[in-house]
N, C-alpha and C positions, 0 to 999 in steps of 0.2 A: 504371577497375578493370581489373587485369591478373592473369592466372593466373601463379603462379611455380613450383608443384610439384604433381605428382599422384602418389600412391602407391596401388597396388592389390594386394589379396590375395584370390585366389579370386573375382575379379569376371569373370563370363562366361568368355572363353577365357584370362584372365590368372591365372596361379598366383601370381606374385610379380613385380611390375614397378614401377619408379619412373622419373620423367621430370621434369627441370627444364624449365620453359617460359619462353622468353626473349621480349624485345620484338622487333618486326619481324614478318616473314612466316615462319611455320613451316609447312612442308608435311610431312604424314604420308603416307608412301607404302608400298606393298607389294602383293603379289598379292591378287587378290580372295579374300575369306573369311579373311584373315589376322587380322582384328580391329582394323582401322584405325578404323572408326566407333565401335567399343566404347570406344575411348579417349576420344572426345569425349562419348559417352553417359555415361561415368563422371563427367566434369566436371559435366554437366547434372544427373545424379542426386545428386552431392554437394551441389549448391546446393538442389534442390527435392525430393529424396527421391522417394517413390512417385508424386508428381504429374508427375514427368518420365518416367514409364514408360508404354509402350503396353500392357504386360502386367501381371504381378503381381510382388511382391517375390521370389517363388521363382525368377523368370527371371534375376535378377542373380547368383545364387550358382552357382558352377561345379558342374557335374554331379558328384555323388558326394561333395561337401564339405558340412560342417555350417554354415559361416558364411563371410561375405565382409566385407572391410574396405576402406573407401575413405577416403583423406585428400586433401583439396584445400587448398592454401595460395594465398592471393591478397593483393594490395595494393589498398587502396581509400581514396581521400581522404587519402593519406599514412600510413594505418595498416596494420598487418600483421594478417591474419586466417587462421584455420585451422579447417576443418570436418572432424570425424572421424565417420564413420558405420560401424556394424557391423550386418549383417543375419544373423540366426540362423534356421536351419531346424530345426523340431521336428515330426517326423511329416510330414504333408502341408501344413503351414502355415509360412510365414516371417513373422518379426516384426523390427522394428527394436530391437535390443538396446542400441544406444548411438547417441546423436546429440548432438554437442557443437560449439558455435561459440565459439571463443576469439577475442576482439577486444582492442583496446588499452584499452578502458574496462570491459568486463564479459565474463563467460562465460555463455552461454545453453545450456540443456539441454532435450532433448525435441524430437522430430521436428517437431511442429506449431509450437513456439516458434521453432525454427531457421528453418523455412520462412518464417514471418512476418517474422523479422528480416532474412533475405536479401531478401525482397520489399520491405521498407522501405529497406534499403541501396541496392538497384538501382532502386527505384521501378518495379518490374515483377514480375508473378507469372510462373509457368511458361509460360502461354499467350503473354503479351507477349514473353517471352524468345525463343520460337521464331518469333514473328511479326516480330521486329526483328533480333536478333543471331545467331540460330542457324538457318541454312538446312539442314534435315535432308535426308538422302539421299532422293531420290524426291519431295521436296516443293518443288523449285525453282520450280514454277509455281503454288504455293499462292495467292499474292496475286493474280496475274493471272487465275486461273481463278475466284476468288471473285466473288460478286455485289457490286455497288456497296454494298448495305446491309451485307454481311459485311465488305467492305473498310473501310467507314466505322466499324463497331464495332471492328475490329482497330486501326485507326490512332487513333481517338478514345481507345481504352483506353491505347495507348502514350503519347499526348500528354496523359493525365490529364484529358481532357474528359468522360469518363464521370462523374467526380465532380460536374461542374456539372449533368448530367442527373439525378443522384441528388438533388442539392440542389433542382432544379426540381420533381422528383416529391414531395420532402418538403414543399416549399412548397405544391404542389397538394393534398397530403393535409391540410396545415394549413388551406388555404382551404376544403376540403370540411368539415373539422371545424368551422370557424367558421360555415360556412353552416348546419350542423346545429344548432349552439347558437343562431344568430340566428333560425332558423325556430322553434325551440322557445320562445325568449323572446318572439317576436312572437305565437305562439299563446297563451302565458300572458298577455301584455298584452291580447289581445282578450278572453280569458276574464274578466280582472279588470274591463275596461270593461263587459262584459255584466253582471257582478255589481253594479257601481255603478248601472247603469241600473235593474236590478230593485229595488235598495234605495231608490232615489230615488222609484220609482213607489208605494211602500208608504205614503207620507205619515206618516212616523214621528213628527214633532213634534206633529201634531194628535192622534194616538193617545195620545201620552204625556200631553198636557194633560187629556184625558178620563179617563184612568185615574187620574191624580193627584187629580182632583176627587172621583171616586167613592171613592177611598181615604180622603179627608178625612172624608166623611160616615160611613163605616163606623167609622172611628177614634173619632168623637164618640159614637156609640152604645155602643161598647165602654167608653168612659170613664164614661158615665152608669150603665150596669149595674154597673161595677166600684165606683162610689161607693155604690150601694144595697147591694151585697154587703158593702162595708166596714162600713156601719152595722149590718147584720145581724150581722156578726162582733163588733161592739162589744157588742150586746145579748147575744150568745152568751157573750162574755167576762165580762160583768157577772153573768149567771146562774151561769156556771161559777165566778166568784169567790165568790158566796154559798155554792155547794155546796162549794167548796174550803175556805172558812172553817169551815163546820160539820165538814167532814171533818178539818180541822186540829185542831179542838177534840177530836174523838174520838181523833185520833192522840196529842194531848198527854195526854189522859187515860190512854191506853195506855202512853205513855212514863212518866208519873208512877208508875203501878202497877209498871212494869218497874224504875224507879229504886228504889222501895221494896224490891223483891226483891233488887236488886243491892247495896244498902247492907247489908241483913241478911247477905248472903253475905260481903261484904268484912270486916265486923266479926268474923265468925267466923274468916275466914282470917288476919286480923292477930293475933288472939289465939293462934292456933296458931304463927305466926311468932315471937311474943314468947317462947314457951316454947323454941323452937329457939335463939334468940339467947342465952338464959340458959345453956344447955348449952355453947355455943361460947365464951362469955366465961370459963367455968371452964377450958376446954382451953387458952386463951391464957395464963392465969395460970401454968399448969404449964410452958408453953413458955418463958416469960420466965425462970423459975428455971433451966431447963436451959441457956439461953444465958449466964446469969451464970457458970455453971461453965466453959463453953467459952472465954469471954473471959479468965478468969483463967489458964487453961492456955496460951492463945495469947500473952498478955503475957509469960509467963515465958520464951518463946523469943526475945524481943527485948530491946533496951536501954531500953525504956520504963519510967518510974517508976510510971506510972499509965495506965489505959485511958481517955484523954480525947482530945477533938478537938485541944486545944492541943498535948498531948504528941505526937500523931500528926503534926500540922502541922510542929512543930519538927524531928522526926526526918526527915520528908520533905524539909524545906528543907536539912538537912545532907546528905542523900543527893543532892539535886539539884545542890548546889554542887559536891560531889565529882565527880558524873557530868559536869557541865559542864567541870570542869578536865580530866578524863580525855579527854572527847570532843574538846576543843580540841587537846590534845596529840596525840590519835590522828589528827585531821584533818590537822594539820601534818605528822605523820609519813607518813601516806598520800600527801599531796600531794607531799612531798619524794621519797618512794620512786617514785611514778609519774613525777615529773619526771626523776629520775635514770634510770629504766628507759627512758623515752621518748628521753632524750638518747642512752643507749647504743644503742637500736634505730636511731635516726636516723643515728648515727655509723656503725653497722654497715651500714645500707642505703646510706649515702653511699659507704662503702668499696667495697661490692659494685658500686654504680653506676660508681664510678671504675675498678674493675677491668674491668667490662663494656665501658666506653668504651675503655679501653686495649686490650682484646682486639679490639674492633671496629676501632680504629685500626690495629692490627697486621694484622688480616685485610684491611682496605682497602689497607694498604701492600703486602701480598702481591699483591692483585688489580691494583694499579697497576703493580707490578713485572712481573706476568705480562702485563698489557696492553702494557707497554713492550716486553717480549720479543716478543709477537705482532706488534706494530707494526714492530719491527726486522726480524723475519722477512719480513713483508710488504714492507718497504722493500727488502730484498735482491731479492725476486721482482720488485718493480716496476722496480728498476734494470736487472734482466736483461731485463724486457719492454721497457723504454725502449731498451736497446741493440739488441734484436731489431728493434724498429720503425724505429729510425734506420738499421739495416743494410738493412732492406727498402726504405726510402725511398731509400737510396743506390743500391740495385740498380735501382730504377725510374728514378732520375735518370741512371744509366749507360745505361739503355735509350734515354732521350731524347737522349743525347749524339750518337748516330748517326742520330736520327730527323730527318725533314724539318721538323718543327715543335717548338716548345717545349712543355713541359708546361703544359696549360691551353688549348691550341689543337687538341687531338686531335679533339674533337667536330666542329669546323668542317672539319677535314681529312676526317673520315669522311663528312660530308654532301657535301663537294665531290667526293670520289671516287665516292660513290653516284650523284651527278648525272652524273658522267663515264661511269660504267657504264651508266646508263639511256640517255644520249645515244648511246653506242656501240652498245647493243642496238638502238635505233631505227634507227641508220645501217645496222647489219647487216641488220635486217629489210627496210629499203627496198632495200638492195643485193641481197638475195636475191630480192626481188620483181622488180627490174629484170633480174637474171640469168635468172629463170624466163621473163620475157617475151622477153628476147633469145634464149634458147634456142628458144622456140616460133617466133619469127620466122625464126631460122636453119634450123630444121627445115622450115618451110613453103617457104623458098627452095630448099633442097636437094631437096625433093619435086618442086617445079616443074622444077628443072633436070634431075632424073632422068627425069621424065615427058616432057620435050621440048616439051610444049604445055600450054596452059591447059585445065584440066578443064571450065571453064564455056563459054569462047568457041571453043576448039579452035585458037587461033592459036599459032604457034611462040613459045617463050619466050626464044629467043636474043636478046640485047640488051635484055631486060626489066630494069627497074631492080632488081627483086627478085633476079634471078639475078646481075646485075653487082655487087650489094652483098653477095654471100656472103662474100667475103674480109673486107670491112669488118666484117660481123656476127660472123664468126669471131674477128676481133681484139677486137671489143667484148666477146664472151663470155669470151675469155681474160682481158681486162682486168678484167671484173667478177668472174671466178673468183678472180683474184689479189687483188682488193679484198676479196672475201669471206673468203679465207684470212687476209688481213692483219687484217680487222676481228674475225674469230674469235679470232685470236691476241691482238688488243688487248682483246677481251672477257675472255679468260682472264687477261690481265695486269691488267685493271681489277678483276677479281674478287679476284685475289691482293692487289692494292693495297687494296681495300676490307677484306679480311680483316686485313691488316696494320694498317690504320687502326683497325679494331674492336679489335684487340689493344692498340693504343696508348690507345684510349679506355678500355678496361677497366683498363689499367695506371694511367691518369690517375684513374679512379674509385677504384681501390684506394689510390692515393696520397692522395687527399682523405680517404678513410676512415682511412688510417694516420696522417695529420696530426691528425685529430680524436682518434684513440686516443693519439697522442703527447702532445697537449695535456692530455688527461685524465690520462695517466700522470704527467706532470710535476706536475699539481696534486695528485694523490694522493701523490706522493713528498714534496712539501713538507708536506702534511698529516701524513703518517706521521712525518717528521723532527720536526715540532712535537710530535706525540703522544708520541714516545719521550722527548724532553727533559722535557716537562711531567709525564708520568706518573712518571718517575724522581725528579724533584724533589719531587713530591707524596708519593711513597713515603718518602723520607728525612724529610720534615717530619712525616709521620704517625708514624714510628717514634720521633722525638724527643718528640712529644706523648704517645705511649703510655708512654714512660719516666717523664715527669713525672706522668702520671695514676697510674701504679703506685706512685710514691713517696708521693703524696697519700693513696692508698688505705691504705698501711701505717700512716701517721700516724693516720688515722681509726680503724683497727682497734684500735690501742693505746689511744686515748682512749676508745673504746667499752668496752674491758675494764675500765678504771679506773672509769668511771661505773657499770658493772654491779656491781663490788665494793661501791661506796658504797651502791647501791640495796639490796643484800642485807643490809647492816648496819642500814639504816633499817627494813627489813621485820621484823627481829627485834624492834625496839622496838614496832612495830605489833602484833605477836603478844602481847607482854606487856601492852600497854594494853587489848587486847580481852579478855584474861583478867580484868583488874581490873573491866571493865564487867560481865562475867558475875557476879562476886561481888556487886556492887552490886545487880544484878537479883534475886538470891536474897533479900537483905535487904529489898528493896522488896516482894517477894511475902509475906514475914512480916507486914509492916505492912499490906499489903492484906488479909490474913486477919483481923487484929484489927479493921480498919476495917469489913470485911464483916460480922463478927459483931456489932459495935456497931450497924450499920445494921439487921441482922435483929432485934435486941432492941428497937430503937426502933420498927421497923415493927410488931412484935408488940404493943407497948404501944399504938401508935397504933390498931391494929385493935381491940384490947380496948376502948379508950375510945370509938372510933367505934361499936362494937356496943352499948355501954351507952347512948350517945346515941340510937341508932336504936330501942332497946327503949323508952326513955322517950317518943320521938316517936310511936311506934305507939300507945302508951297514950293520948297526947293526941289523936291523930287519931281513934281509936275513940270518944272522948268527943264530939268534934265530929260524927262520923257519926250518933251516937245522936240529937243535936239535929236534924240534917238529916232524919233518918227521921221525926221527929214533924212537921216542916214539910211533908214530902211527903204524909203522911197527911191533913193539913188541906187541901192543894191538891186532892187527889183528890176530896174532898167537894164543893169549890166547882165543879169541872169537870162533875161529874155533874149539878148543878143548871143549867148554862149551855147545854145542847144544846136548840134550838127546831125541832121537827119540821115545823110549818106553813110556816115560811120555806123550809125545804129543799124542800118539795113545790112551792111557787110557782116557785122558781128552776128546778126541773126542767122545768116547763111552758114557761117562756120559752126555755129552751135548746133544747127540741124544735122550737118554731116557727122559731127562727133557723136551726137546722141544716137544716130542710126547704127554706127559701128559698135558702139558700146552695147546697145541693145541686142545686136546679133550675137556678139561674143558671149554675153552673159546669159542669154536665153537659150542658145543652141550649143555652141562649142564647149564652153567651160562646164556646163552641167553634165554633158555626156562624159567628158574627161574625168570630172570629179566623181561621177557615179562609178566609172570604171575603177578609179583609184580606191574609192570606198569599198568596192567589191573585193579588190585585191587585198586591201588591209584586213577585211573581214576573213578572207580565206587564210591569210597569214596568221591572224589571231586564232582561227580554228586549228591550224596546224600546230601553233605554239601550245594551245590548250591541250591538243592530243599528246604533245610531247610531255607537258606537265602531268597529264593524266597517266601517261606511261610511267613516269618517275614515281607518282603516287602509288600506282599499282604494284610497282616493284617493292616500295617500302611496305605496303599493305601485305604483300606476299611474305616478306620477312617477319612481320608482326604475327601473321596467322600461323606461320611455321613454328615460331616460338610458342604461341598459344596452344597449338596442337601437341607439341612436345610436352608442355606443362600439363595439359589435360590427360595425356597418356600416362604421365607419371602419377597424377592424382588418381586415375582409374586403377593403376596397379596398387597404390596404397590402400584405396577403399576396398579393393578385392581382397588384399591381405587382411584388412580389418574384419571384413565379413567372415573370412575363413578362421580368423583368430577367435571371434565370438563363438563360432560353431565348434571349434576344437576345444575352447575353454568350457563350453556347456557340456560337451561329451566327457571331458576330463573330470569336471566336477560331478557329473552324473555317475561316472564310474566310481569315484571316491565315495559318493553317497551310497551307491549300490553295495560296495564292499562293507561300509560301516553298517548299513541297514541289514545286510545279510548276517553279519556277525551278531548284531543285537537281536535279530529275529531268531537265530539259532540258540542264543543264550536263553531267551524266553521259551523257545521250543523245548530245550533240555529241561527247563523247570516244569513245563506242562506235560510233556510226553516222555519224560526220562525213563519210565518203566514200561512203556508201550512198545509197539512193534516198529516205530519209526526212528530213524537214526539222525537225519539232518534235512535241511531245506536249502535249495539252491535258488538264488535270485539273479537272473541274467541282466545284461546291460539295458534291456528294454522293459525291465520290471516283470518279466515272466517268472512264474513260481512253479517249482517242482519239488515234490515231497519224496524222499527216498526211504523205503523200508529198510529194516536191518539186514535183509538179505540182498540189498542193492537194487531192488525193483523200484523203478521210477513211477510215481503217480502224479496226476494232475490234482490240484486241490478239489476239483469238482467230484473226484472219485471217492473222497472221504465221506463218512457218514454225516448226517445232519448235525449231530452234536459236535463231532470232530471239526466239521467245517466252521461252525460258529466259534468254537474255542480257538481254532487256527486263525480265524479272522481277528478275534480279539487280541491274539498274540501279535499279529501283524500291526494292528492299530497301536498297541502299546509300544512296539518296537519303533514305529514312526514317531510316536510321542516322545520316546526317549531320545531319538536322533535329534529332534527339534529342541528338546529341553537341554540336552548336554551339548549339542551343537558341534560343528566342525571347527569353526573359528570363533566360537563364543556362544554362550547360552542365549536362547530366544525367550522372550517374555510370554510363556504359554499360559493359557487359562487353566482352570481346574479340569481334571479328567472326569468326564460325565458319561455314565453308562445307564441307559434307560431300558429296563427289563432285559438285561443281557443273558438271562437264563432261559429264555423262551424255548430255545432249541437244544438245551442241555439236559442230560439225564443226571441222576444223583452223583455219579462218580465224577462227571465232568464239572459239576458245580464246585466240588472240593478243589479241583484244579484251578477254577476261576478264583476261588478264595486265595489260593497260593499266589496266583498272578497279581491280584490286587495288593496283597501284602508285599510282594516283591517290588511293585511299582512304588509303594510307600517307602520301602527301604532304599530305593533308588533316588529318593529325594522329592517325589511328587507330594507337595504340601497339602493338597486338597483333592479328595476323590469323592464325587457325588454319585450315588447309585440308587436307582429306583428298582425295588424288588420286594417280593414278599417271601423269598426263599429263606428258610430257617438258618442255613449255614451263613449266608451273606449277612442276615440280620445279626447273627451271633458274632460275626467278625467285625461289627461296626464299632468305631470309636464314639460315634454320636448317632442317636436313633431319633428319627422324626416320623411321627404317625400322622397320616392323613385320613380324615373321616368325612363322610357326607351325610348331612341331615336328611333323612327320607321325607320329612315334611316340607322343608324349604328347598330341598335339592341344592343346598349350598355346602361347599367344602370348608373345612377348617384344618389347621395344622397345630401340632403341639410336640414339643421335645419330650422324649421318654428318657428319664435318667437311668443310670446304671442299675439301681435297685429294682426298677420296674421292668428290666429286660426280659426276665423269664415269663412274667405275666403277659408282656407284649407278644412273646413268642406263642404263648398258649392261646391268646386271643386270635392270632392269625391262623 
């Protein structure tokens, strides 16, 4: 992951600033308080938002302004990303007004979502970021001053080992949960076994047999009493039958007397009805005479010769035949008219459809023509672009004509010249050290010579090797000074060569991009040429098709008009036939009138005859009723003689005795016996329920035993899983410790190779021990301030290497960021820091950002950025200092 661009508006001291960030070592320099660190803090804030701040959101907004905007662009895993944040101040409170992460696959909005997405991309949150990649100002000793436990948490978090501890804790929670369930189930199992023992002690089968025997005896008694009760009921029923028989005779006597009264009433009513029927018959005779007159008048309105059913049938048959003929002609005419109308409509619709299709064809042709025109315009632009690209490529090729390498080898040339620059710098540093030592030795010899005698022993120094070698040492100093000047000149030459190689590499990169663009432009030109030709051909074809469709449409319209005219003629015939049908309907109504009157006359005659018959029938019925009346009077006399009062009294006595016995049995004896039987049945049911419960408990015991065994097995598995996570974390930590110790010692050898320290030991809990060359063990806290700072930087770089190179694959690390790393370093240790930075670069760290005003770090930069603050506006600005301005930048600082 590498930063490519940062843009700020009203962020801390920056009013409006932009900076492109390149690969290699970028040193941001400037006077103290100019805002150098704020530039790196802006990158950190863009990634993690408020989590990256020591203070509050209000602190990031420039004093006096309402909002601040930060834009960070970076590349990661081959994709381009951009984060936009805007902080708005309202009153005394600041909020995030906008936070958007745009990536190659999706756009994420919201401060929290963006922070989670960044943590997922980099596989580190804000804490991990500052513990690994971002050495903040004043915190250079953070890791070395931390306790082993704190250091362990930091490094485990960076190496993702904390997740294994989370998994182990989850497995532990699961184990405790299983233990709770297992304990609960065991308790339930013990309770069930206790219930089974209690049930087995109750001797349920013996109790059941005794209760069933007692129930059998009670049931027998109930059956005997019920038999006696049934006999008493039979006696009761016989007595009741006798009483009912005499009661029935009394009722029949009453019924006969009632029937006699009813017959008398009916005879009188029917005689009254016969009188009313005679009056109604007279009225119907008059109605028949009136209907004869109406029939004669109705017949006169028709063609009938007489008012008879045959004459009506003949007339109706004639009308039906004529109506059938008319309806047949009408149906044919309507069908023909509908067919002609439908044909005309379809032809019209077909014509409209053809015209619509012709219009669509012409519109489509116009679109094709327009598309061909657009493609032709694009074609001209693409050909111009092609010419521009070819011209640019030609210019780049001209650049390489005088270059020492061919296009394609510039990267190798840049690497070679950077190696030469590094070697020359090392030679210069060694020569400067030799020159310093030579000057010290020369100064000592001159002091001895000027003193005339040794300050320790007091002997004369004339003839001393130190004094005699003064001329030789002066020559050596002059030679070393000349070598230094030569090497310094060579360093400058190498820097210029590196810059020239960088320019060639950039040109080479631009050429590759231009070739890709040229290939794409050629493909697009071919595509546009094909589009122009195909679209114009399509337009011409569609215009021809439109002309043919329009001609077909005109033919269909003419045919539609012809069919419409024919349909109108046929519709006139339909109207005439419908008029004939209406005339036939009027004639049929006249016939219906005659027929209706005939039906009314016949109905009146039928009613008159029916009433005459009913009057005669009533006379006959009354004669029969008079005969029945005499019979009823005779039956009444017989029933009065058949009633026996002595038999009735005996039956009443037998009924009373039977009712008394039945009442005693059903109210006293049987209820007690039944209650006892029900109690026994209830007890038997309870014993049977206990037996069923015992069987259920035994089944439950088996199920619980199986469940307890399964839970015990699960508990063992979860315990093993918890142990496995712990062992895996310990194993991975040990592997990481071994690799980190090796990388730390490699860095240590680079930094302290000529000092008094031999190696570093890192134990399994991340405890650090430094060994002197004589074997003496020291804690990092015992080192000097500068040594501790450089030691901590070495540890940071080793951790960064571990994450970058990885154990099972490289991690997507951000740039290595060092904010004022030289605060606690003396001049000698700064040189070691320069070596460390160059080593990290050789190890593959693509981008290193350093805030410093140290001359050596500034001199080692691949890219130099200067930060200045306007004393009037108190606003900071940034600008890139090119290689030719490097020495002047050093002089200014």
